[in-house]
Backbone as CSV, one residue per row, in Angstrom:
resi,resn,N_x,N_y,N_z,CA_x,CA_y,CA_z,C_x,C_y,C_z
1,MET,0.819,-1.159,-0.235,0.118,0.070,-0.211,0.690,1.425,-0.011
2,LYS,1.964,1.197,0.717,2.709,2.224,0.899,3.428,2.452,-0.338
3,LYS,3.846,1.573,-1.255,4.578,1.726,-2.678,3.634,2.179,-3.527
4,LEU,2.396,1.958,-3.665,1.208,2.344,-4.415,1.192,3.904,-4.012
5,TYR,1.147,4.261,-2.691,0.865,5.648,-2.579,2.060,6.639,-2.898
6,ILE,3.352,5.891,-3.075,4.569,6.680,-3.207,4.343,6.781,-4.940
7,ILE,3.926,5.730,-5.633,4.009,5.761,-6.910,2.957,6.676,-7.518
8,ALA,1.748,6.861,-6.873,0.549,7.672,-7.076,1.055,9.219,-6.868
9,ILE,1.817,9.350,-5.735,2.344,11.048,-5.718,3.443,11.219,-6.859
10,LEU,4.338,10.506,-7.171,5.278,10.490,-8.202,4.658,10.869,-9.607
11,VAL,3.692,10.110,-9.722,2.894,10.136,-11.324,1.990,11.589,-11.177
12,ALA,1.471,12.143,-9.937,0.855,13.121,-10.015,1.588,14.496,-10.053
13,THR,2.727,14.441,-9.271,3.822,15.739,-9.383,4.327,15.671,-10.974
14,THR,4.536,14.634,-11.431,5.430,14.829,-12.869,4.414,15.225,-13.971
15,GLY,3.351,14.573,-13.685,2.048,15.122,-14.637,1.915,16.538,-14.504
16,SER,1.995,16.988,-13.088,1.738,18.422,-13.452,2.594,19.344,-13.547
17,SER,3.762,18.976,-13.495,5.212,19.690,-13.853,5.593,19.859,-15.112
18,ALA,5.381,18.683,-15.932,5.450,18.469,-17.238,4.865,19.591,-18.149
19,PHE,5.556,19.925,-19.172,4.965,20.968,-20.037,4.251,22.399,-19.234
20,SER,4.925,22.794,-18.308,4.439,23.770,-17.190,4.606,25.215,-17.536
21,GLN,4.868,25.495,-18.862,5.402,26.906,-19.469,4.271,27.825,-18.788
22,LYS,4.647,28.877,-18.080,3.796,29.692,-17.755,4.150,31.338,-18.429
23,LEU,3.202,32.052,-18.847,3.105,33.483,-18.676,3.002,34.009,-17.520
24,LEU,4.112,34.795,-17.113,4.111,35.415,-15.651,3.429,36.789,-15.872
25,LYS,3.107,37.286,-14.618,2.237,38.506,-14.921,3.161,39.522,-15.481
26,PRO,2.358,40.618,-16.320,3.198,41.530,-16.959,3.481,42.752,-16.065
27,LYS,4.752,43.235,-16.091,5.025,44.441,-15.504,4.963,45.666,-16.598
28,VAL,5.210,46.951,-15.849,5.319,48.071,-16.770,6.765,48.657,-16.388
29,ASP,7.257,49.031,-17.287,8.654,49.554,-17.170,8.557,51.316,-16.965
30,MET,8.798,51.649,-15.598,8.428,52.817,-14.951,9.090,54.141,-15.964
31,ILE,10.122,53.822,-16.352,10.753,54.793,-17.374,10.115,54.885,-18.770
32,ARG,10.244,53.980,-19.557,9.848,53.876,-20.949,8.319,53.468,-20.993
33,GLY,7.700,53.103,-20.095,6.367,52.716,-19.951,6.049,51.774,-20.842
34,ASP,7.231,50.699,-21.341,6.807,49.341,-21.948,6.244,48.388,-21.200
35,THR,5.327,47.551,-21.606,4.910,46.534,-21.107,5.772,45.282,-21.164
36,ILE,6.325,44.565,-20.005,7.595,43.782,-19.897,6.527,41.989,-19.973
37,GLN,6.741,41.302,-20.669,6.038,40.200,-20.600,7.178,39.107,-20.502
38,ALA,7.011,38.089,-19.624,8.201,37.072,-19.309,7.484,35.630,-19.149
39,THR,8.096,34.569,-19.531,7.707,33.178,-19.085,8.250,32.516,-17.866
40,SER,8.094,31.692,-17.402,8.622,30.855,-16.234,9.983,30.300,-16.943
41,GLU,10.965,30.170,-16.117,12.084,29.253,-16.571,11.609,27.802,-16.972
42,GLU,12.307,27.089,-17.917,11.944,26.046,-18.352,13.273,25.075,-18.615
43,SER,13.508,24.166,-18.114,15.114,23.267,-18.209,15.210,22.673,-19.566
44,VAL,16.241,23.102,-20.194,16.477,22.565,-21.717,17.745,21.555,-21.480
45,TYR,18.216,21.563,-20.390,19.464,20.438,-20.246,19.586,20.227,-18.771
46,PHE,20.101,18.780,-18.506,20.274,18.604,-17.310,21.593,17.274,-17.210
47,SER,22.555,17.723,-16.595,23.493,16.569,-16.578,23.999,16.072,-15.002
48,LEU,23.930,14.824,-14.723,24.439,14.593,-13.138,25.141,13.364,-13.570
49,LYS,26.252,14.012,-12.905,27.465,12.864,-12.997,28.211,12.839,-11.369
50,LEU,29.071,11.998,-11.338,29.980,11.856,-10.008,30.550,12.985,-9.669
51,THR,31.128,13.958,-10.767,31.883,15.050,-10.409,30.968,16.302,-10.277
52,GLY,29.722,16.147,-10.338,28.872,17.036,-10.204,27.573,17.211,-10.948
53,SER,26.782,18.291,-11.277,25.854,18.593,-12.094,25.580,19.728,-12.620
54,SER,25.012,19.689,-13.841,24.998,20.840,-14.781,23.460,20.983,-15.372
55,GLN,23.083,22.349,-15.002,21.775,22.534,-15.619,21.863,23.766,-16.451
56,LEU,20.884,23.887,-17.611,20.506,25.060,-18.438,19.014,25.193,-18.252
57,LYS,18.838,26.622,-17.970,17.343,26.845,-17.988,17.170,27.929,-18.961
58,THR,15.838,28.087,-19.677,15.857,29.413,-20.607,14.228,29.719,-19.987
59,ALA,14.110,31.361,-20.549,12.943,31.995,-20.191,13.108,32.928,-21.382
60,ALA,11.675,33.452,-21.942,11.789,34.266,-22.720,10.959,35.727,-22.309
61,VAL,11.577,36.549,-22.678,11.073,38.112,-22.485,11.044,38.790,-23.548
62,LYS,9.656,39.792,-23.315,9.380,40.541,-24.486,9.191,42.022,-23.736
63,SER,9.859,43.121,-24.357,9.786,44.153,-23.734,9.603,45.365,-24.605
64,GLY,8.360,45.971,-24.970,7.994,46.615,-26.201,8.220,46.000,-27.231
65,LYS,8.877,46.074,-28.448,9.107,45.392,-29.613,10.127,44.602,-29.528
66,TYR,10.712,44.494,-28.420,12.248,43.703,-28.353,11.700,42.307,-27.629
67,TYR,12.812,41.238,-28.372,12.364,39.636,-27.759,13.558,39.284,-27.115
68,PHE,13.702,38.868,-26.291,15.005,38.345,-25.364,15.063,37.036,-24.974
69,LEU,16.044,36.007,-24.811,16.161,34.797,-24.240,17.191,34.801,-23.015
70,ASP,16.735,34.581,-21.947,17.507,34.258,-20.912,18.053,32.931,-20.763
71,PHE,19.217,32.675,-20.483,19.721,31.341,-19.963,20.363,31.411,-18.512
72,ARG,19.847,30.616,-17.807,20.247,30.416,-16.482,21.248,29.176,-16.555
73,ILE,22.582,29.427,-16.180,23.434,28.065,-15.842,23.415,28.015,-14.380
74,LYS,23.496,26.747,-14.046,23.666,26.353,-12.613,24.649,25.026,-12.629
75,ASN,25.659,25.124,-11.953,26.638,24.186,-11.881,27.004,23.669,-10.242
76,GLU,26.814,22.424,-10.111,27.165,22.049,-8.950,28.178,20.917,-9.185
77,ASN,29.374,21.351,-8.733,30.428,20.379,-8.986,31.243,20.093,-7.854
78,GLY,31.694,18.722,-7.782,32.524,18.460,-6.733,33.663,18.567,-6.331
79,VAL,34.435,17.822,-5.647,35.940,18.250,-5.087,36.673,18.458,-6.339
80,GLY,37.425,20.001,-5.826,38.408,20.443,-6.846,37.828,20.910,-8.109
81,HIS,36.702,21.072,-8.391,36.290,21.717,-9.761,35.743,23.247,-9.485
82,SER,36.617,24.110,-10.273,36.054,25.587,-10.291,34.922,25.990,-10.680
83,THR,34.170,26.698,-10.408,32.747,27.098,-11.190,32.836,28.532,-11.477
84,HIS,33.677,29.367,-11.401,33.926,30.851,-11.543,34.194,31.080,-12.909
85,TYR,33.340,31.988,-13.473,33.369,32.233,-14.597,32.466,33.593,-15.076
86,ALA,32.586,34.049,-16.204,31.866,35.506,-16.536,31.536,35.411,-17.890
87,ILE,30.519,35.902,-18.195,29.924,36.412,-19.475,29.870,37.628,-19.720
88,ILE,30.794,38.242,-20.769,30.724,39.614,-21.059,30.032,39.954,-22.080
89,LYS,29.689,41.346,-21.990,29.044,41.942,-23.170,29.431,41.596,-24.428
90,GLY,28.341,41.170,-25.134,28.936,40.998,-26.656,28.991,39.384,-26.958
91,ALA,29.335,38.727,-25.880,29.581,37.297,-26.060,28.534,36.741,-26.845
92,LYS,28.860,35.599,-27.413,27.987,34.941,-28.309,27.271,33.722,-27.804
93,ALA,26.234,33.450,-27.933,25.424,32.146,-27.706,25.196,31.519,-29.055
94,TYR,25.660,30.482,-29.293,25.314,29.634,-30.463,24.299,28.635,-30.507
95,LEU,23.242,28.659,-31.387,22.195,27.681,-31.337,22.267,26.759,-32.582
96,LYS,22.492,25.623,-32.583,22.462,24.961,-33.651,20.969,24.045,-33.612
97,LEU,20.328,24.221,-34.899,18.954,23.926,-34.977,18.966,22.688,-35.766
98,ASP,17.827,21.852,-35.711,17.782,20.601,-36.299,17.883,20.465,-37.665
99,ASP,17.569,21.749,-38.283,18.096,21.728,-39.923,19.542,21.985,-40.176
100,ASN,20.430,21.937,-39.031,21.826,22.216,-38.940,22.129,23.567,-39.313
101,SER,21.428,24.649,-39.191,21.397,25.851,-39.379,21.776,26.664,-37.951
102,LEU,22.517,27.758,-37.950,23.077,28.271,-36.584,22.483,29.513,-36.362
103,VAL,21.989,29.732,-35.257,21.328,31.085,-34.702,22.548,31.662,-33.855
104,THR,23.013,32.817,-33.978,23.815,33.294,-33.226,23.152,34.745,-32.522
105,ILE,23.391,34.773,-31.351,22.910,35.805,-30.550,23.760,36.428,-29.341
106,SER,23.745,37.754,-29.065,24.879,38.514,-28.362,24.233,38.572,-26.666
107,ALA,25.263,38.683,-25.970,24.869,38.888,-24.656,24.676,40.431,-24.375
108,LEU,23.472,41.020,-23.801,23.399,42.155,-23.467,24.202,43.070,-22.462
109,GLY,24.583,42.118,-21.613,25.509,42.797,-20.494,26.596,41.978,-19.911
110,SER,27.253,42.326,-19.177,28.180,41.249,-18.333,27.880,40.929,-16.965
111,GLU,28.298,39.630,-16.866,27.973,38.963,-15.589,28.519,37.953,-15.094
112,ALA,29.155,38.024,-13.748,30.020,37.076,-13.197,29.112,35.915,-12.410
113,SER,29.640,34.564,-12.318,28.877,33.575,-11.921,29.254,33.860,-10.240
114,ASN,27.968,33.598,-9.696,28.193,33.965,-8.032,28.578,32.647,-7.402
115,GLY,29.923,32.379,-7.668,30.255,30.744,-7.233,30.166,30.945,-5.368
116,LYS,29.901,29.695,-5.212,29.877,29.638,-3.553,30.834,28.331,-3.273
117,ALA,31.364,28.484,-2.182,32.422,27.227,-1.587,31.819,26.696,-0.341
118,ASP,31.882,25.329,-0.321,31.476,24.613,0.988,32.804,23.723,1.402
119,LEU,32.910,23.662,2.526,33.762,22.662,3.067,33.190,21.348,3.213
120,ALA,31.948,21.119,2.965,31.490,19.517,2.816,31.679,19.058,3.821
121,GLY,31.546,19.745,5.185,31.813,18.884,6.584,33.225,18.857,6.589
122,ASN,34.055,19.177,6.213,35.527,18.634,6.102,36.393,19.927,6.694
123,GLN,37.137,19.868,7.453,38.176,20.971,7.985,39.540,21.132,6.876
124,ASP,39.426,20.145,6.189,40.579,20.056,5.033,40.498,20.964,3.915
125,LEU,41.022,22.432,3.944,40.643,23.367,2.769,40.731,22.738,1.450
126,SER,41.448,21.614,1.109,41.819,21.243,-0.318,40.578,20.416,-0.717
127,VAL,39.531,19.986,0.230,38.410,19.265,-0.033,37.169,20.355,-0.306
128,VAL,37.266,21.200,-1.371,36.066,21.954,-1.230,35.172,21.775,-2.553
129,ALA,34.019,21.765,-2.413,33.017,21.681,-3.253,32.407,23.012,-3.662
130,THR,32.200,23.272,-5.195,31.982,24.903,-5.367,30.620,24.352,-6.063
131,SER,29.703,25.690,-6.085,28.676,25.896,-6.899,28.496,27.208,-7.655
132,SER,27.789,27.189,-8.655,27.568,28.574,-9.218,26.214,28.587,-9.788
133,ASP,25.785,29.952,-9.976,24.505,29.952,-10.683,24.211,31.460,-11.210
134,MET,24.173,31.798,-12.594,24.006,32.912,-13.024,22.926,32.924,-14.164
135,THR,22.334,34.039,-14.538,21.407,34.266,-15.547,22.077,35.416,-16.531
136,MET,22.073,35.075,-17.853,22.270,36.328,-18.739,21.429,36.483,-19.807
137,ARG,20.943,37.504,-20.351,20.033,37.745,-21.069,20.719,38.206,-22.690
138,TYR,19.873,37.426,-23.565,20.574,37.559,-24.903,19.295,38.319,-25.677
139,ILE,19.732,39.124,-26.914,18.726,39.907,-27.870,18.615,38.983,-29.042
140,LEU,17.194,39.038,-29.354,16.790,38.347,-30.660,16.350,39.358,-31.503
141,SER,16.430,38.627,-32.857,15.796,39.426,-33.822,14.379,38.726,-34.078
142,GLU,13.733,39.436,-34.935,12.607,38.875,-35.353,13.000,37.594,-36.225
143,GLU,13.595,37.680,-37.224,14.107,36.301,-37.624,14.611,35.209,-36.745
144,ASP,15.322,35.782,-35.639,15.833,34.669,-34.873,14.482,33.995,-34.244
145,VAL,13.404,34.865,-33.499,12.410,34.446,-33.006,11.542,33.491,-33.981
146,ALA,11.300,33.788,-35.383,10.758,32.894,-36.284,11.540,31.515,-36.412
147,LYS,12.836,31.640,-36.529,13.409,30.229,-36.922,13.574,29.411,-35.588
148,LEU,13.632,29.934,-34.497,13.742,29.082,-33.369,12.264,28.516,-33.129
149,GLY,11.349,29.235,-33.599,9.809,28.692,-33.347,9.611,27.547,-34.404
150,ALA,10.328,27.523,-35.587,9.863,26.573,-36.474,10.968,25.128,-36.255
151,HIS,11.823,25.468,-35.608,12.792,24.411,-35.468,13.249,23.858,-34.060
152,GLY,13.693,23.001,-33.772,14.194,22.453,-32.823,15.746,22.989,-32.412
153,VAL,16.164,22.846,-31.282,17.479,23.244,-30.908,18.393,21.849,-30.564
154,LYS,19.476,21.642,-31.107,20.121,20.616,-30.844,21.490,20.589,-29.939
155,VAL,22.111,21.706,-30.109,23.068,22.171,-29.283,23.069,23.736,-29.046
156,ILE,23.422,23.959,-27.808,23.714,25.329,-27.292,25.142,25.620,-26.926
157,ARG,26.055,26.520,-27.636,27.204,26.961,-26.919,27.267,28.279,-26.167
158,LEU,27.613,28.589,-25.119,27.773,29.769,-24.630,29.278,30.192,-24.308
159,GLU,29.578,31.217,-24.899,30.938,31.730,-24.709,30.917,32.161,-23.239
160,THR,31.982,31.734,-22.506,32.402,32.282,-21.413,33.783,32.544,-20.999
161,THR,34.252,33.207,-20.049,35.729,33.574,-19.949,36.373,32.467,-19.775
162,LYS,35.831,31.438,-18.922,36.463,30.083,-18.662,36.636,29.274,-19.850
163,GLU,35.711,28.870,-20.487,35.694,28.227,-21.592,34.321,28.221,-22.385
164,ASP,34.151,27.539,-23.363,32.699,27.778,-24.022,31.996,26.527,-23.334
165,PHE,30.775,26.595,-22.756,29.806,25.811,-22.271,29.157,25.119,-23.499
166,ASP,29.071,23.928,-23.546,28.346,23.216,-24.705,27.382,22.309,-24.070
167,TYR,26.013,22.419,-24.501,25.091,21.647,-24.109,24.403,21.157,-25.188
168,GLU,24.358,19.525,-25.131,23.587,18.609,-26.311,22.064,18.670,-25.642
169,ILE,21.257,19.016,-26.439,20.016,19.169,-26.179,19.216,17.820,-26.415
170,LYS,18.679,16.949,-25.377,17.804,15.753,-25.813,16.752,16.303,-26.705
171,ASP,16.196,15.294,-27.685,15.035,15.278,-28.417,13.826,15.912,-27.736
172,LYS,13.618,15.380,-26.816,12.427,15.829,-25.816,12.236,17.231,-25.490
173,ASN,13.524,17.846,-25.423,13.734,19.394,-24.964,13.914,20.199,-26.201
174,ALA,14.125,19.701,-27.385,14.462,20.332,-28.817,13.629,21.592,-28.868
175,MET,12.406,21.439,-28.663,11.309,22.796,-28.998,11.112,23.473,-27.659
176,VAL,11.608,23.637,-26.609,11.551,24.257,-25.445,11.487,25.464,-25.769
177,ILE,12.480,26.027,-26.332,12.736,27.509,-26.677,11.912,27.855,-27.473
178,GLY,11.382,26.960,-28.613,10.159,27.595,-29.543,9.265,27.636,-28.734
179,LYS,8.909,26.948,-27.962,7.479,27.010,-27.209,7.393,28.044,-26.308
180,VAL,8.509,28.533,-25.467,8.463,29.907,-24.887,8.220,30.912,-25.602
181,LEU,8.918,31.054,-26.626,8.867,32.298,-27.749,7.548,32.234,-28.259
182,GLN,6.826,31.125,-28.660,5.451,31.117,-29.017,4.772,31.722,-27.966
183,LEU,4.810,31.233,-26.732,4.059,31.791,-25.706,3.976,33.241,-25.253
184,ILE,5.402,33.770,-25.379,5.449,35.320,-25.086,4.818,36.093,-26.213
185,LYS,4.975,35.346,-27.485,4.667,36.237,-28.950,2.963,36.109,-28.987
186,THR,2.283,34.883,-28.434,1.021,34.899,-28.629,0.134,34.707,-27.316
187,GLY,0.936,34.516,-26.388,0.178,34.342,-24.867,-0.528,32.749,-24.716
188,LYS,-0.295,31.905,-25.964,-0.761,30.690,-25.906,0.256,29.849,-25.897
189,THR,0.224,28.839,-25.022,1.059,27.555,-25.198,0.687,26.647,-26.321
190,VAL,1.782,26.031,-26.895,1.799,25.228,-27.958,1.411,23.665,-27.734
């Protein structure tokens, strides 16, 4: 009976969280007067290894007539791995699509990862686990929005000061970016 109850809870929570893209409550820019629409963050990549985990989430934003794509990078690395990096203004993000074309977008600002160090319950300073979390906004052209809405994303490469971060997107997540852009554009989920 206990196992059946646990399975029922897992099925219920998984079903309600799948495809849960949401349009957030609009905000008004107090200076320009533009309405700002944004979607909830959606995971496009997740990797769990013995040395740590890596996650990439995305959200779409529309301010006035401009479209943006936010990428949130979360790294939880184990012993001896550094997660300190930055993305500088103008750094590129490359999105390889399912038709093998490439969409290249530029970072709007500069941001450094907010790395955190933990002693992992150990007094030996050589045994340090680190993690980082940062979000970077990229601007999209109307052509980029149309292309990303029509094609799935296979690979995302983000230029950072440490190295290029490559994310191979699974087929089930290939259309996540297109769906959040569609939601921000029309107000309706696909």
